[in-house]
C-alpha positions as CSV (number, residue, x, y, z in Angstrom):
1,X,178.5,-56.7,109.0
2,X,178.5,-55.5,105.3
3,X,175.9,-58.3,104.2
4,X,173.6,-57.2,107.0
5,X,173.9,-53.5,105.4
6,X,173.7,-54.8,102.0
7,X,170.3,-56.8,103.0
8,X,169.0,-53.8,104.6
9,X,169.8,-51.7,101.5
10,X,167.8,-54.1,99.2
11,X,165.0,-54.6,101.5
12,X,164.7,-50.8,101.8
13,X,165.0,-50.4,97.6
14,X,162.1,-53.2,97.4
15,X,160.0,-51.4,100.0
16,X,160.3,-47.8,98.3
17,X,159.7,-49.7,94.8
18,X,156.5,-51.6,96.2
19,X,155.4,-47.9,97.7
20,X,155.8,-46.1,94.5
21,X,153.6,-48.7,92.6
22,X,151.1,-48.5,95.3
23,X,150.8,-44.9,95.0
24,X,150.6,-45.2,91.2
25,X,148.0,-47.8,91.4
26,X,146.0,-45.5,93.4
27,X,146.6,-42.4,91.5
28,X,145.1,-44.8,88.3
29,X,142.2,-46.2,90.2
30,X,141.6,-42.7,91.5
31,X,141.3,-41.2,87.8
32,X,139.1,-43.9,86.6
33,X,136.5,-42.9,89.2
34,X,136.6,-39.8,88.3
35,X,136.3,-40.1,84.8
36,X,133.5,-42.4,85.4
37,X,131.4,-40.2,87.5
38,X,132.4,-37.1,84.9
39,X,129.7,-38.3,82.7
40,X,132.2,-40.4,80.1
41,X,129.4,-42.6,79.2
42,X,128.0,-40.2,77.0
43,X,124.7,-39.6,78.5
44,X,122.9,-36.0,77.8
45,X,119.5,-35.0,77.9
46,X,118.1,-34.0,75.1
47,X,115.8,-31.0,74.8
48,X,113.3,-29.8,72.3
49,X,113.5,-26.5,70.2
50,X,110.4,-24.1,70.8
51,X,110.1,-23.1,67.3
52,X,110.7,-26.2,65.1
53,X,110.4,-28.8,67.4
54,X,113.8,-30.9,66.8
55,X,115.4,-32.4,69.5
56,X,118.8,-31.9,70.3
57,X,121.0,-32.3,73.2
58,X,121.1,-29.7,76.1
59,X,124.7,-29.1,75.9
60,X,124.1,-27.7,72.2
61,X,121.0,-26.1,72.7
62,X,120.3,-22.0,73.1
63,X,118.6,-21.6,76.3
64,X,116.5,-18.4,76.6
65,X,114.8,-18.6,80.2
66,X,112.8,-22.1,80.2
67,X,113.0,-22.7,76.6
68,X,115.5,-24.3,74.7
69,X,116.4,-23.3,70.9
70,X,118.6,-25.1,68.0
71,X,119.7,-21.7,66.5
72,X,119.8,-17.9,67.3
73,X,117.5,-17.4,64.7
74,X,114.7,-19.9,66.0
75,X,115.3,-18.0,69.4
76,X,114.5,-14.6,68.1
77,X,111.6,-15.6,65.9
78,X,110.2,-17.2,69.1
79,X,110.5,-13.8,70.9
80,X,109.4,-11.8,68.0
81,X,106.9,-13.6,66.1
82,X,105.7,-10.5,63.9
83,X,109.3,-9.7,62.7
84,X,109.3,-12.6,60.7
85,X,106.4,-11.9,58.2
């Protein structure tokens, strides 16, 4: 009878360990998918500064309406062209 209980406990322990490994693996796979979908590949669209024409990543550009600028000075010069004279 005690051998049967030991076998049952070993079976439960092995089953529990397998279940935990499977959960860990699923979490790892889900994290990989989320990382791939979040743009980790480095793809960022490029925009052109309306004042000087330099191209820069859109996440680094200063946006004002539909226009993009590389710095605050160029944004201000574009809005008020008379101020730079």
